C-alpha positions in Angstrom: -36.5 1.8 -11.1 -37.6 -1.8 -10.6 -35.4 -3.7 -7.9 -35.1 -6.6 -10.6 -33.6 -3.8 -13.8 -31.4 -2.7 -10.9 -30.3 -6.3 -9.9 -29.6 -7.3 -13.6 -27.7 -4.4 -14.2 -25.6 -4.4 -11.3 -24.7 -7.8 -11.8 -24.1 -7.8 -15.2 -21.3 -5.6 -14.8 -20.0 -7.6 -11.4 -19.8 -10.6 -13.8 -18.1 -8.5 -16.5 -15.4 -7.1 -14.2 -14.8 -10.5 -12.1 -13.9 -12.1 -15.8 -12.0 -9.9 -16.5 -10.1 -10.3 -13.3 -9.9 -14.0 -13.3 -8.0 -13.7 -16.7 -5.7 -11.1 -14.4 -5.0 -13.7 -12.1 -3.8 -16.3 -14.1 -2.0 -13.7 -16.5 0.1 -12.5 -13.0 1.1 -16.4 -13.1 2.0 -16.8 -16.7 4.1 -13.3 -15.9 5.8 -14.8 -13.5 6.5 -18.1 -15.0 8.3 -16.2 -17.9 9.9 -13.7 -15.9 11.2 -16.4 -13.2 15.2 -17.7 -13.8 15.2 -21.1 -14.6 14.6 -23.3 -11.6 12.3 -21.9 -9.9 8.7 -23.4 -9.0 6.0 -21.9 -10.1 3.1 -22.0 -7.8 -0.7 -22.9 -8.9 -2.4 -23.5 -5.5 -2.2 -19.5 -4.4 -4.4 -18.3 -7.1 -7.3 -21.0 -5.9 -6.7 -20.2 -2.5 -7.4 -16.4 -3.2 -10.9 -17.4 -4.6 -11.6 -19.0 -1.3 -12.8 -22.0 -3.3 -9.7 -24.1 -3.0 -11.8 -27.0 -0.8 -14.2 -27.3 -4.4 -11.0 -27.7 -6.5 -9.4 -30.3 -4.6 -12.1 -31.7 -4.0 -13.0 -31.9 -8.0 -9.5 -31.7 -9.5 -7.1 -33.1 -6.7 -3.6 -31.5 -8.1 -3.1 -27.7 -8.6 -1.2 -28.1 -11.8 -1.1 -25.6 -14.2 -3.5 -27.0 -16.3 -5.9 -28.3 -13.7 -6.1 -24.4 -12.4 -5.8 -22.8 -16.1 -9.5 -25.2 -16.6 -11.0 -24.3 -13.2 -10.8 -20.8 -13.3 -11.4 -21.0 -17.3 -13.5 -22.9 -18.9 -15.1 -25.0 -16.3 -19.0 -24.6 -16.6 -19.5 -26.2 -13.1 -17.7 -23.8 -11.6 -19.8 -20.3 -11.0 -17.0 -18.3 -10.8 -15.0 -19.4 -14.1 -14.7 -17.2 -17.3 -17.1 -19.2 -19.1 -20.0 -18.9 -15.7 -19.1 -15.2 -15.4 -19.9 -14.3 -19.2 -22.9 -16.9 -19.5 -24.5 -14.9 -16.5 -23.5 -11.9 -17.6 -25.2 -12.4 -21.2 -28.7 -13.5 -19.2 -28.7 -10.7 -16.7 -28.3 -8.5 -20.4 -30.9 -10.4 -21.7 -33.1 -9.9 -19.4 -32.4 -6.3 -19.0 -32.3 -6.0 -22.9 -35.1 -3.3 -23.0 -33.2 -1.2 -20.6 -29.5 -1.0 -21.8 -28.3 -0.1 -25.5 -28.3 -2.0 -28.1 -24.7 -2.0 -28.5 -24.1 -3.0 -24.9 -25.8 -6.5 -25.9 -23.9 -7.2 -29.1 -20.8 -6.5 -26.9 -21.8 -9.4 -24.0 -23.3 -11.5 -26.9 -19.7 -11.2 -28.7 -17.7 -11.7 -25.7 -20.0 -14.6 -24.2 -19.4 -16.5 -27.8 -15.6 -15.4 -28.5 -14.7 -17.3 -25.2 -17.2 -20.3 -25.8 -15.5 -20.9 -29.2 -12.5 -21.5 -27.3 -13.9 -24.0 -25.0 -15.7 -25.8 -28.1 -12.6 -25.7 -30.6 -10.5 -26.9 -27.4 -7.4 -24.0 -29.0 -6.0 -23.6 -25.9 -2.6 -22.9 -27.4 -2.1 -19.6 -27.1 -3.5 -18.8 -23.3 -1.7 -15.7 -23.0 -3.2 -13.9 -26.1 -6.8 -15.7 -24.8 -6.8 -13.5 -21.5 -5.4 -10.7 -22.9 -8.6 -10.8 -25.3 -11.2 -11.3 -22.1 -9.6 -8.1 -20.9 -9.8 -6.3 -23.8 -13.1 -7.2 -24.8 -14.4 -6.1 -20.6 -13.1 -2.7 -21.6 -14.8 -2.9 -24.6 -18.4 -3.2 -22.7 -17.3 -0.7 -20.0 -16.8 1.9 -23.0 -19.9 0.7 -24.8 -21.5 1.5 -22.0 -20.4 4.6 -20.7 -20.5 6.0 -24.5 -24.7 4.3 -25.6 -26.0 4.3 -22.4 -27.9 7.4 -20.4 -25.8 8.3 -17.4 -28.8 7.9 -15.1 -29.7 5.4 -12.0 -29.6 2.3 -14.0 -25.6 3.3 -15.5 -24.8 4.1 -11.7 -25.9 0.4 -10.6 -23.7 -1.0 -13.3 -20.8 1.1 -11.9 -22.1 0.4 -8.5 -21.0 -3.3 -9.7 -17.8 -3.0 -11.3 -16.3 -0.8 -8.8 -17.0 -3.3 -5.7 -16.1 -5.7 -8.2 -12.8 -4.2 -8.8 -11.9 -3.3 -5.6 -12.4 -6.7 -4.1 -10.1 -8.5 -6.8 -7.4 -6.2 -6.9 -7.4 -6.8 -3.0 -7.3 -10.5 -4.8 -4.3 -9.8 -6.9 -1.9 -8.5 -4.3 -2.7 -11.4 -2.1 -1.7 -13.6 -4.5 1.9 -12.1 -3.9 1.6 -12.8 -0.7 0.6 -16.2 -0.8 3.3 -16.8 -3.4 6.1 -15.1 -1.5 9.6 -15.9 -2.6 11.6 -19.8 -2.5 13.3 -18.1 0.7 13.4 -15.1 2.7 16.7 -14.6 1.9 15.3 -13.6 -1.8 13.3 -10.7 -0.5 15.1 -7.6 -2.2 16.6 -9.6 -4.7 16.1 -9.4 -8.6 13.7 -12.3 -8.2 11.3 -10.0 -6.0 11.3 -7.3 -8.4 10.3 -9.6 -11.0 7.3 -11.1 -9.2 6.0 -7.5 -8.2 6.3 -6.0 -11.7 4.6 -9.0 -13.3 1.9 -8.2 -10.1 1.7 -4.8 -11.3 1.6 -5.5 -15.0 -1.4 -8.1 -14.4 -3.2 -4.9 -12.7 -2.4 -3.0 -16.0 -0.7 -0.4 -13.6 3.0 -0.8 -14.5 3.6 2.1 -16.4 1.2 4.4 -14.4 3.1 3.4 -11.5 6.7 4.1 -13.2 4.9 7.9 -13.8 5.2 8.3 -10.4 7.5 6.5 -8.5 11.5 5.4 -9.7 11.7 2.4 -8.0 10.2 -1.5 -7.3 9.1 -1.5 -3.7 6.9 -3.7 -2.0 5.5 -0.9 0.1 5.3 1.4 -3.1 3.7 -0.7 -4.9 1.1 -1.8 -2.4 0.6 1.6 -1.4 0.0 2.4 -5.1 -2.8 -0.3 -5.5 -4.2 0.7 -2.3 -4.3 3.8 -1.5 -4.1 6.0 -5.1 -6.7 8.1 -5.5 -6.1 8.6 -9.6 -5.2 4.8 -10.6 -8.8 3.4 -11.9 -8.0 -0.1 -10.6 -6.8 1.1 -7.2 -8.9 0.0 -4.1 -9.3 3.6 -2.9 -10.0 5.0 -6.0 -12.5 1.9 -6.3 -14.5 2.8 -3.1 -14.6 6.9 -4.2 -16.0 6.6 -7.3 -18.4 3.4 -5.9 -19.7 5.7 -3.1 -20.2 8.5 -5.7 -22.3 6.3 -7.6 -24.4 5.2 -4.9 -25.1 8.9 -3.6 -26.6 9.6 -7.2 -28.8 6.5 -6.4 -30.1 8.1 -3.2 -30.0 11.7 -3.6 -27.9 11.9 -0.8 -25.4 14.6 -0.1 -21.4 13.4 0.0 -20.5 12.7 3.2 -24.3 11.6 4.9 -25.8 8.2 4.9 -29.6 7.1 5.0 -29.5 3.7 4.5 -27.0 0.5 5.6 -25.5 0.6 2.1 -24.1 4.0 2.5 -23.3 3.8 5.6 -21.1 0.8 4.7 -19.7 1.7 2.3 -18.7 5.4 3.7 -17.2 3.6 6.4 -14.9 1.5 4.6 -14.1 4.4 2.6 -13.3 6.7 5.0 -11.0 4.2 7.0 -8.6 4.1 3.7 -8.6 8.0 3.9 -6.6 8.2 6.8 -4.6 5.0 7.0 -1.3 5.2 5.9 0.9 2.4 3.8 2.9 2.4 6.9 0.5 1.4 8.9 -0.6 -1.6 6.7 2.7 -2.7 6.7 2.9 -3.0 10.1 -0.2 -4.7 10.7 0.6 -7.2 8.0 -0.4 -6.6 4.5 -2.4 -9.9 3.8 -4.7 -9.2 7.1 -5.1 -5.7 6.0 -6.1 -7.3 2.4 -8.2 -10.2 4.1 -10.1 -7.7 6.1 -10.9 -5.3 3.4 -12.0 -8.1 1.1 -14.6 -9.3 4.6 -16.0 -5.6 4.5 -16.6 -5.7 0.7 -18.5 -8.3 1.0 -20.6 -6.9 3.5 -20.9 -3.8 1.3 -22.4 -6.1 -1.3 -24.5 -7.8 1.6 -25.9 -4.3 2.3 -26.4 -3.1 -1.7 -28.7 -6.6 -1.6 -30.8 -5.7 1.1 -31.6 -2.3 0.1 -31.8 -2.6 -3.4 -33.3 -6.1 -4.5 -34.1 -8.0 -1.6 -38.1 -8.5 -2.0 -39.5 -6.4 1.0 -42.2 -8.2 2.7 -45.4 -6.3 3.0 -46.6 -5.5 6.7 
């Protein structure tokens, strides 16, 4: 298939997933604010810090207040990773491949875009939790519509690849929010406040119920293990990498366990590292440091996918 088409479908899915996960970022802090005891100062800078765009935010907004952070991450059309900007880019990618994707997919992207744009134009920001819930639901609807109405061919697998790489990256960042927020003091580790924060984090990843089905207690180690290493939960990093690798092999026709290009090698290497690491080793090396390394490796995977499939090759 044309590299232009593959690129558009890949980024269409990445942008939809990114919009959903930005909603999750803000949602985790809103949940923490609701669940925290009176008098606990809520922090909003960590959300910007995990995006890597703190200097840009401070240059344009200054103080990381709740209003400034939500405006920046959600409705700022000049910030390329805001929900509004992601959906604008997703819609343009969908428009460029309308002859490839199903009409139902186009309609869902278009509806999703206008839902967010209408909130911006009407300035109805009074019920933000419902708005972020709608963003997450609309993203799920798009994934379901794509799965049900598009042939599971090469184009579909490029879409899956984009969605799963983006989801793995954002799961690391959701976990990193907890690292940056941490606690008012070290003495609060293991207290009710600590447990409330881990529950809020699980809820922001739509992971609380599934976690509870396999674990009876909330602990940092078991929560991190579930979101990083679980092979069955669809938002865990390991699950995303396993499924992304399967789609990549479907695209190239390469046998599982082998590689024929830098994208397969880089993704396979990252996935295999998670196959054999334990949560004890992760905690010992430092959870934040481990997550930071995974983010860097996922960025490298994205670069190799671009170079292998999307970059224009010069004629020799």
